[in-house]
C-alpha positions, 0 to 999 in steps of 0.5 A: 494471512494476518497483515499489521500496517505500520510507519504512518505519521506526519510529514512536511509536503515535500518529505519521504515516508516509508510504510510497512506491511508485516505479514504473518501465516502465509508467506507475502510472495503467494499474494498479489499485494497492494497499498490502497488509501482512504481520505476522510470523506473519500472512497477507498482508492488504489495506490500501487500493487505488486504481482506474484510475479513482482510486477508494479501497478501504479496509480497515476498519482503514484507514479514517478513518486511511489515505490512498492517492495516485498521482502520475502524473508521478512514477510513484509510489504512496503511502500516508499513514499516521495515528494509528498503532498498534502493530497497524499493524506489518507489512512494507507491499507495493505491489502493481499490477495490471489489470482481471480475475477477483476483487476489488480487495481479494484479492492474487490480482488483483494482478501485480506487487508491490514487495519491502516496507517495514517499519513498526514503531509502539512502543506 
């Protein structure tokens, strides 16, 4: 599967933004899907995931503010972000993987990655 992330941009603190990840090839419903992010000078970190059974998994930083959704008809994954903070500034990457060894929180369990879309939150 190939993933194409989009929707990044500049937003003020407290604002909202939605990211999309369009998939081509196999349908997104056959994968565990996730969003990771990487801020300048920092390691890539887990944000939120949705399992093949549609169970959501959130990083503590995303709980109550970020929502993951999957539209199988459009073969697209979404990340809806609310009450954004300057510390949310990062390049956001979508990822897809199948069940295997490791936690859904770990980047190593995801085989396919989008190219990243930049989110900048101004204070």
